[in-house]
C-alpha positions as CSV (number, residue, x, y, z in Angstrom):
1,L,0.0,0.0,0.0
2,A,1.2,3.5,-0.7
3,V,0.1,7.1,-0.5
4,E,1.9,10.3,-1.3
5,N,2.8,12.4,1.7
6,R,3.6,16.1,2.1
7,L,7.0,15.5,3.7
8,N,10.3,15.5,1.8
9,Y,11.1,11.9,2.6
10,P,9.4,8.5,2.4
11,R,8.2,6.5,5.4
12,L,7.7,2.8,5.9
13,G,5.1,0.9,7.9
14,L,5.1,-2.9,8.4
15,A,2.0,-4.9,9.0
16,I,3.1,-8.6,9.0
17,A,0.2,-10.5,10.3
18,K,0.7,-13.4,12.7
19,K,-2.2,-15.1,10.9
20,S,-0.4,-15.3,7.6
21,I,3.2,-15.7,8.9
22,K,3.1,-17.9,12.0
23,T,6.5,-17.7,13.5
24,A,8.2,-14.6,14.9
25,V,11.5,-15.6,13.2
26,A,9.8,-15.6,9.8
27,R,8.0,-12.3,10.4
28,N,11.3,-10.7,11.6
29,R,13.1,-12.0,8.5
30,I,10.5,-10.4,6.2
31,K,10.6,-7.2,8.2
32,R,14.4,-7.0,7.9
33,A,14.2,-7.6,4.2
34,A,11.6,-4.9,3.7
35,R,13.6,-2.4,5.8
36,E,16.8,-3.1,3.9
37,S,15.2,-2.9,0.5
38,F,13.4,0.4,1.5
39,R,16.7,1.8,2.8
40,L,18.5,1.0,-0.5
41,Q,15.6,2.4,-2.7
42,R,14.9,5.5,-0.5
43,Q,16.5,8.0,-3.0
44,Q,14.4,6.7,-5.9
45,I,11.0,6.5,-4.3
46,G,10.4,10.1,-3.3
47,N,7.8,11.2,-0.7
48,F,5.5,8.3,-0.2
49,D,4.2,6.5,2.9
50,F,4.4,2.7,2.3
51,V,2.8,-0.1,4.3
52,V,4.1,-3.6,3.6
53,L,1.7,-6.5,4.0
54,A,3.0,-10.0,3.7
55,R,1.4,-13.0,2.1
56,G,2.1,-16.6,3.0
57,D,4.3,-16.9,-0.1
58,A,6.8,-14.6,1.5
59,L,7.4,-17.3,4.1
60,T,9.0,-19.7,1.7
61,A,10.7,-17.1,-0.6
62,P,14.5,-17.0,-0.4
63,S,15.8,-13.7,1.0
64,L,17.3,-12.6,-2.3
65,I,14.0,-13.2,-4.2
66,L,12.1,-11.4,-1.4
67,R,14.4,-8.4,-1.6
68,K,14.3,-8.2,-5.4
69,S,10.5,-8.4,-5.3
70,L,10.3,-5.5,-2.8
71,D,12.7,-3.4,-5.0
72,R,10.4,-3.9,-8.0
73,H,7.3,-3.1,-5.9
74,W,8.6,0.2,-4.6
75,L,9.4,1.5,-8.1
76,K,6.1,0.1,-9.5
77,V,4.0,2.0,-7.0
78,V,5.9,5.2,-7.5
79,E,5.5,4.8,-11.3
80,R,1.7,4.2,-11.0
81,A,1.3,7.2,-8.7
82,S,3.3,9.4,-11.1
83,L,1.1,8.3,-14.0
84,A,-2.1,8.9,-12.0
85,N,-1.0,12.4,-10.9
86,G,0.0,13.2,-14.5
87,L,-3.5,12.4,-15.7
88,N,-5.2,14.8,-13.3
């Protein structure tokens, strides 16, 4: 999830549900991957507020695949928002 904010920097929220990712170890691994990916992409994503929600598939994904998927998602959301703002 993402929404543009009025600040000069992006923010990240994590909502990794215990219902979908059962163990704390797995939830923390996903959170670490999300934070690291966000930190590395911070300059390219502008001023957005992001909330990361995890699906059960994230549980079995290798860390590298998880991080690359997150990298793609950050940029995809920003691109969609830019297109939507350009149409208004």
